[in-house]
C-alpha positions, -999 to +999 in steps of 0.1 A: -007-220+655-033-226+634-039-263+637-063-267+611-054-303+602-069-313+638-103-304+628-104-301+590-090-323+560-058-306+542-055-310+508-026-305+491-032-298+453-016-291+421+022-303+429+043-328+415+039-360+443+068-380+446+054-412+467+086-430+470+057-459+477+067-497+463+059-485+427+077-453+429+048-435+418+048-398+405+018-380+401+020-346+380-002-331+390-013-349+425-030-344+454-023-356+490-052-352+511-043-353+549-069-365+575-064-359+609-026-374+618-032-396+587-029-396+545-060-403+532-048-402+497-020-398+477-024-401+436-037-380+406-053-346+411-082-358+391-090-385+410-090-366+448-118-371+469-119-333+480-149-324+504-165-289+509-149-277+543-116-291+533-085-268+541-069-265+505-034-259+505-019-247+468+011-267+458+016-258+424+052-252+416+063-280+446+073-314+447+052-328+477+068-358+492+073-377+522+100-362+550+135-371+553+146-393+576+175-390+597+192-424+609+219-408+629+224-375+648+231-356+679+209-325+678+219-306+711+251-303+695+243-280+665+252-253+693+290-262+686+288-259+647+322-243+637+341-249+666+359-279+658+373-270+620+405-290+603+415-313+631+437-340+621+416-373+628+442-386+653+432-354+676+397-364+673+402-399+688+427-383+713+399-360+725+370-388+724+352-363+702+350-335+729+341-303+720+354-266+730+333-256+760+312-286+763+318-295+797+306-262+809+272-270+789+243-269+813+216-301+814+189-275+807+209-261+779+209-295+763+170-290+760+173-258+742+198-270+718+177-300+711+146-279+703+169-257+678+184-284+661+148-305+657+134-271+641+167-269+619+159-305+606+119-298+604+130-264+584+155-287+562+125-310+553+134-340+584+107-348+598+121-380+619+154-388+633+177-407+655+191-389+685+215-396+711+237-383+737+242-375+772+214-355+791+187-375+767+161-366+794+165-327+786+171-332+749+142-356+745+119-326+758+134-303+733+127-324+702+092-329+716+087-295+717+103-290+682+076-314+673+098-338+650+091-375+653+122-392+669+138-421+683+158-411+714+187-431+731+206-421+762+244-429+752+259-459+773+295-463+780+318-484+806+349-484+794+371-451+807+334-437+819+307-447+844+278-467+832+247-445+835+223-475+825+197-463+850+193-429+833+187-448+798+159-474+816+145-442+831+142-429+794+126-458+782+104-457+810+096-423+803+089-424+768+085-462+758+097-479+728+061-479+707+074-468+671+041-457+667+046-430+691+057-398+678+088-398+703+099-431+717+130-448+730+163-471+719+192-479+733+223-464+726+255-481+734+284-458+724+306-480+706+324-513+706+358-498+721+338-479+746+316-504+758+329-537+775+316-567+760+294-577+793+276-545+784+268-552+748+255-585+757+235-566+786+222-542+757+211-568+737+190-584+766+176-554+774+167-548+735+147-583+741+133-573+773+119-535+761+114-542+726+138-510+720+160-506+687+196-506+693+217-475+680+257-477+683+291-462+664+309-489+647+341-489+628+344-451+628+381-447+636+415-464+637+413-457+671+387-478+676+401-508+656+431-508+681+411-510+710+394-536+700+422-553+687+437-554+721+405-570+731+412-598+706+390-586+681+400-583+645+372-555+637+341-540+650+316-557+632+334-587+643+330-578+682+290-568+678+286-603+663+305-621+691+284-604+716+249-606+698+245-574+688+241-576+652+205-581+637+177-559+620+168-541+649+202-526+649+212-494+635+251-491+632+266-455+624+295-452+598+311-483+594+339-466+575+366-496+585+349-529+573+365-555+553+345-579+529+337-603+556+322-580+578+303-566+553+287-596+546+280-603+584+261-570+580+240-583+553+233-618+566+221-603+599+200-576+582+218-549+604+210-517+595+244-492+586+236-453+590+254-439+566+272-400+574+296-391+543+300-355+554+309-360+586+331-391+580+351-369+555+356-342+578+366-364+608+381-393+591+390-380+555+373-415+547+343-429+524+325-460+539+325-488+510+286-480+505+286-494+471+299-526+482+275-525+509+244-524+485+260-549+461+262-576+492+224-562+500+231-541+530+206-524+546+219-484+541+201-455+555+215-417+556+224-395+587+237-361+590+257-368+623+263-336+646+263-300+631+301-300+648+313-323+621+288-314+591+279-279+599+245-283+585+214-307+590+208-311+556+198-346+542+193-332+508+231-322+508+239-354+526+223-372+494+245-351+473+274-361+492+266-396+495+263-399+457+292-383+447+317-399+475+304-434+471+310-428+431+345-419+439+353-447+465+339-474+443+356-460+411+322-462+392+304-437+379+270-455+375+266-468+413+242-451+437+217-440+414+193-409+422+161-432+429+185-452+457+196-420+471+162-407+477+149-440+490+181-440+516+169-406+530+132-415+532+118-454+533+147-465+541+155-444+571+121-450+581+125-490+580+159-486+599+146-464+627+117-493+628+089-467+618+084-478+579+049-490+588+041-454+598+062-432+578+088-429+550+063-427+518+032-413+509+008-440+512-028-440+525-030-453+564+003-437+568+012-410+593+010-373+576+047-369+575+049-346+546+070-316+528+065-297+502+095-285+479+093-251+461+106-253+425+108-217+422+147-213+416+161-208+385+188-239+393+157-261+394+144-253+356+139-274+338+131-303+358+136-336+338+138-359+364+125-353+401+146-382+419+177-363+407+165-328+411+156-342+450+193-360+453+213-335+435+196-297+432+173-294+460+185-278+490+170-277+525+162-237+519+140-251+493+118-270+516+087-246+522+062-265+538+063-294+567+038-313+583+044-338+610+012-361+622-009-338+602+007-307+621+014-280+596+048-268+616+070-250+589+047-225+568+063-203+540+097-214+555+092-204+593+082-224+620+047-217+631+043-227+667+079-214+680+093-180+681+125-184+661+137-149+675+134-156+708+153-187+703+183-171+687+184-146+720+184-178+743+211-191+720+229-158+727+228-159+758+240-194+765+271-184+746+276-155+766+273-175+796+297-201+782+323-179+773+321-160+802+327-192+823+356-200+802+372-164+808+361-170+847+382-203+850+415-187+828 
């Protein structure tokens, strides 16, 4: 890789710069200057502080913007894309979201899956993600090698599964909880129905001791609510509140089955919701009441969830899905405007992950997590509204260049720090082994 950004400033010139800053400024043309790992300038082209020796990147015909933030996913599970199609929702609940061949996957293969998943996200313009699952000590290494920014959490259960708290704490010890680090840790209780009250309270205590944020699935299925009713709770959010696990350091994924009182609880506590509309539609055939949440001032970010229930890690697609399904759920075509969707996929996602001071917008002093989206397709002409184009027209495949911490990782749509052909070959080898193991056991 030519790591020009490590020794020379990079000047991204001539593009339409979509800052997502507090003033929602758009400069056409604009310039972004990357100095080391940070943004040194993001503003009008005429005022750019260009110096001799700067590395110039021609971004004419591109939208230059902050990298997207994926608030909820399981990157290593991309290998299972297309293996769990058209299941009834009751089957998902009955199998506890188990995928074909998953029990045969080796721990080191999680590292490969996370590397490939991280690269898929980067290629689609996602520069930061919240990732969780089993064998996270291996997945974290894969994400680190991919170069993506990530908050990683080892999933915790203690209902019908053994508790692996030692592995979660070892992950925290290894990577720390500093939000300024490119890869750091959170705590990941699975869900209110798969975690006892005692475990939920223990996670709250550990979050206070370690400074880790909490990432949890919440109100994602009827099965979950039935289990909680058996424990005396009228809802998943109510369970979290009773155990002290609501708050601005908590990201609750999904929140499909919530009532108005629970929406108020989320809003009053400052709890974040990671909205994953494509996955929700595929698994539960449901749409979260996002418009109602936003009206109540609930903090909402966007996530792809895993490729097994989404089939892609494209947050541009997720913006469009969230906008369209949100309008249908609310019976109101005016809700979820394009600019709001863009913020949910950028600055609000960064705030949800606790890294809003570092990324999520193009502002001087923030980390240089930047993407350049090409406008060379006929479907992107004419460009009347940049936010509308990004929310409803752009696809991940339109991302041409990606920088994380100033490192130019995706150049002309191709990763420059790894060999994609070698990764495809390794993926094929893993699947030959998994399928062969299945035959051997039959």
